[in-house]
Structures are given as C-alpha cells and as structure tokens.
C-alpha positions in Angstrom: 116.1 138.2 111.1 113.1 137.9 113.5 109.6 138.0 112.0 107.5 140.7 113.7 103.9 140.2 114.1 101.4 143.0 114.3 99.8 141.9 117.5 96.6 143.9 118.2 96.6 146.2 121.2 94.0 147.9 123.3 92.7 151.1 121.6 92.3 152.8 124.9 95.4 151.9 127.0 97.7 150.6 124.3 98.5 147.3 126.0 99.2 144.3 123.8 100.3 142.2 126.8 96.8 141.6 128.2 94.0 139.4 126.9 92.1 141.4 124.3 88.7 141.2 122.7 86.7 143.3 120.3 83.9 145.6 121.5 80.4 144.7 120.4 79.5 148.3 119.6 82.4 149.4 117.4 84.5 146.3 116.9 87.7 147.9 118.3 90.3 146.0 120.2 90.1 146.4 123.9 91.4 144.8 127.1 89.3 141.9 128.1 89.5 142.9 131.7 86.0 143.4 133.0 86.8 140.6 135.5 89.3 143.0 137.2 86.5 145.3 138.4 85.4 145.0 142.0 81.7 145.5 142.3 80.6 148.7 144.0 84.3 150.0 144.0 83.5 152.6 141.3 87.0 152.2 140.1 87.8 153.0 136.5 90.4 150.2 136.1 88.8 148.2 133.3 89.1 149.4 129.8 86.2 147.2 128.7 83.9 148.3 131.5 84.8 151.9 131.0 83.9 151.9 127.3 80.8 149.8 127.9 79.4 152.0 130.7 80.7 155.5 130.0 80.4 156.1 126.3 77.6 157.0 123.9 79.1 154.4 121.5 78.2 151.5 123.8 74.9 153.1 124.9 73.9 153.5 121.2 74.6 149.8 120.7 72.9 148.6 123.9 69.8 150.5 122.9 69.9 149.0 119.4 69.8 152.5 117.8 70.6 152.7 114.1 73.2 154.7 112.2 76.2 156.3 113.8 76.1 157.3 117.5 77.5 160.7 116.6 74.4 161.5 114.6 71.8 159.8 116.7 69.0 162.0 117.9 67.7 159.3 120.3 71.0 159.2 122.1 71.1 163.0 122.4 67.5 163.2 123.6 68.1 160.5 126.3 70.7 162.6 128.3 70.9 166.1 129.6 73.5 168.1 127.7 76.4 167.8 130.2 76.1 164.0 130.4 75.7 163.7 126.6 78.9 165.7 126.0 80.8 163.9 128.8 79.8 160.5 127.4 80.8 161.6 123.9 84.2 163.2 124.7 85.7 161.2 127.6 88.9 159.2 127.4 87.0 155.9 127.2 85.9 156.6 123.6 87.8 155.4 120.5 86.3 158.2 118.5 85.1 161.4 120.3 82.1 163.6 119.6 83.3 166.4 117.4 82.1 170.0 117.9 79.6 169.3 120.7 77.5 172.1 122.1 79.3 174.2 124.8 78.2 173.3 128.3 78.5 175.2 131.6 77.8 173.3 134.7 77.2 175.0 138.1 77.2 173.5 141.5 73.8 174.0 143.0 75.3 174.4 146.5 78.3 176.7 146.0 77.9 178.1 142.4 81.3 176.6 141.3 81.2 176.6 137.5 83.1 174.6 134.8 82.6 173.0 131.4 83.2 169.4 132.4 81.4 166.8 134.7 84.8 165.7 135.9 84.7 168.2 138.7 81.3 167.0 140.1 80.7 164.2 142.5 76.9 164.0 142.5 73.9 164.7 140.4 70.5 164.8 142.1 67.1 166.1 141.0 68.2 169.6 142.1 71.3 169.5 139.9 75.1 168.9 140.1 77.2 169.0 143.3 81.0 169.7 143.0 83.7 167.7 144.8 83.9 170.2 147.7 83.2 168.3 150.9 80.4 170.6 152.1 78.7 170.3 148.7 79.0 166.5 148.8 77.4 166.4 152.3 74.6 168.7 151.0 74.0 166.4 148.1 73.8 163.3 150.4 71.4 165.2 152.7 69.3 166.1 149.8 69.0 162.5 148.5 68.2 161.2 152.0 65.3 163.6 152.6 63.6 162.6 149.3 
C-alpha cells in the first residue's frame, strides 16, 4: 500500500506540481511564480503577483494595518468604492469580502453601466472608461491632454 502525503497546493489555482510558498499577508499556500511575470505585460499569469497586487489582503499587510483587512477602515478609506469592492471580491483572494456595498459603475464616455470593474479598461480623473474601442481612445486622449 502506497503512503499518500498531503502535499500543499496553491489556494488559488490548486496546483501542487509547482514550487509553492506561503503569502506574507495571510500565510496561505500559493504558487511561487512571480518570476513568470513579464514586466509591463499586464498579464495575470502569476498567482503570487495577482494576490500581492490585486487584493485588499496584501494591501492591508503592505501598509502594516492592524486587525483583519475585512474590518479595516483605513483600507476602505484608501480606495473609491468600486476599487475597494473589486479588490475584496476578485478571484485572487483566499477569502472574499462578504456583503460589500452595492456598486454601480458608469462609463463616462458612453454611459455603459455595470456592477464590476472587469468591464472597464481605464480609470482617469474623470472616471471609468469601458472596453469599447471608442471609449478607450477617449480615455487615452483625456490622459494625454492633462
């Protein structure tokens, strides 16, 4: 009879085959794959980088806030509501933000409306721009003139 070992696996992608490490913020097992990210590619191919850059959990830890990130007023105050909810509920979290405030996000260029930032390509001082090509061009023009 073979002896089975309970090998740890990444809490995000489930892989046990890759090199793993524990997160600094929440001590969960995660792929030690930050070296796979190509700088300025904006790809989301690294479990470690995704958790480290796109969650309130990691932000809370980087900022040395106390207590749980889910209850942290400093974290909530440092983001507008759509970003706060997105960082707390996205797939890069081990634990998601429960019962967040409802958000409605509207493209400042075409008035497209949704409840998630996933549909938006840009955020400028004027607001959010959706993934529509015309709206993206408008966002880029707005950022180049300021």
